[in-house]
N, C-alpha and C positions, 0 to 999 in steps of 0.2 A: 685198410688200403688208403694210400694217399693219392692225391691227384695233383699233377703238375700241369699248369696251363701252358699251351704252346704259344700263347700270346705274350708279348713283352709287357713288363710292368710299366704302366703309363702314369703312375701317380706322380704328382708334382713333388719337387724336392722339399717344398714347404707346403703345409696344408693351405688350401684356398677356401674351402667350404667349412662352415662351423662343424665342430665335432659332436655337439649335442643339440638337441632341440626339445621343445615342450609342445605337445599337441593338446589343444583345448577341445574338449567335447562340447558341441553346441546343442546337445540334447537338453530338453526342458525349456522352461520359460526364461526370459531375460533375468528375472529375479533369482531363479535357480542357478543360472550361470554365474551371476554376480556373487551368489552365496557360496560358490565353490572357490572364489578368489580370496586372497588374503585380505584382512580387514583394511590394511593400509592401501591396497590397490583400489578397493571400493571407495575409500575415502578420497583418494586422488582423482578418480573418475568423476565423482560428484563435485569435488572442488573445482575442477576445470569447467564443468557446466555452470556452477554457481558464479564463477568469476567471468563468465561470458565468452569462453573459448568456443568457437564455432568450427565445425568440421564440414568440408565440402569436397566434392570431386573436382580436381583441377583439370585444366586443359593444356594444350600444347604451349599456349602463351605463358603458362606458369612455370614451365620446365626450367628456364634459366635461373629464376629466383630460387626454385627448389635446389638446383645444383649448387648455387652459392652457399645455401645452408648446409648442403652435404659436405662441401669442402671445409666449412667451419667445424662441422662435426668431426671430420677426419682429423683436423689439426688438434682439436680439443681432446679427442679420445684416442689418438695415435692409432687409427685404423687405416688400412689401405682401401682405396676406392677405385672403381673403374672410371674411365674417361666418359664424358657425356655421350659419345657415340654408342657406347655399349647399351646405355639405358634407352636412348632414342631408338636403337635397333630393336630392343625388346618390345617397345610399343608398336613399332612398324611391323614387326613379324607377327604380332598378335592380330593386328588389323588385317594382314594379308593371309592369315591362316585359312586353309580350305576347310569347309565344314564348320562345326561348332568350335569357335576359337576360344582360347583362354581369355577371360576378361581381365585385362591389366589396367589397374586404376592408380592414379596419382591422387592420394588423399592429402588434403592440406588442412592444417589447424591455424586459424587466424584469431586475432584479438584486436578489436577496434581497427580492423582493416589491415593490420600488419601480419605478415606470414611468420609464424613462430616455429612450425615444424611441418614435416611432410613424410609420408610413407608410400612406398610402392607395394601394392597388394595385388595378388593374383587370385581370381576366383576360377576354379577349374573343376568341373564335374562335381564331386562331392566334398571338395576341400577348399578352404581359403588358406592362402599362404602369405605371410608377411615376408617380403623379399629384403627390403632395406629401408632405412629411415634416416632422416636428417632433422636436426633441431638447432635453433638459435642459442647463442650464449645469453641472450636477453630474455627476461621474463619467464625463466624456467620454473619459477614458483607458481605459475599458472597451470602447470601440469599438462601441457598440450600433448605430450606423447601418450599419456594415459587416455586422453580424449580420442586420439587417433586410433589406438588399438581397440578401444571399446566400439567405436563406430565401425571399424573393419570387421569386428566380430558380429555386430548387428547386421552389416551388409551381407556377410557370408551366410549367416543364418537365413536371411530373407531370400538369398539366392538358392536355398536348398542344400547348402553345404552342411555336413555332419560334424566336421572338424575344422579347426583353425590352427595352423602350424606357425608357431612363433619363430621358427627357422634357425635360430641360433641363440644359445644361452652360454654363459660362462662355463668353462670346464669344472670349476669348483666354486663354492660359495665364498667368493673373495670380493668384498666391496670395492677394492682397488682395481679390479679387472676392468678394462675399458668397455667390455660388453655389459 
């Protein structure tokens, strides 16, 4: 038997959300989690640390600098982004949420005081979610995005999350894909 929905098809004419994702299990020790990653990923996480990339939680005063990086990322990788109000609204709604609110964080990677990259991460109940990220065209060889993801994984694990959702991955193993 087939089912026909009485509701109209509300899908966007072009996909807005990523088609695929990867969910990382946070079970086990940090070393076990690292051990399940590709060798090159582990290398880049350790390289960022060795080179002095520091990750911290940003504040509202960091938002404009992060958004400038986000526009830079959009231009470089040819991806569509939302206006600043969209992201500010996300933080505002999380703060105003009744009851146990999702913890929305702006994580920033810095080197020698300069902001190199930043991610918006949500910690909600048993899962951490990487929502979006930005990175500078400068000093990419310091691997700040790897430091950010590793710190987000560590934060999610410390908050009691069992999984971390990378939220969007390329639809195919294509090194030229902007994701």
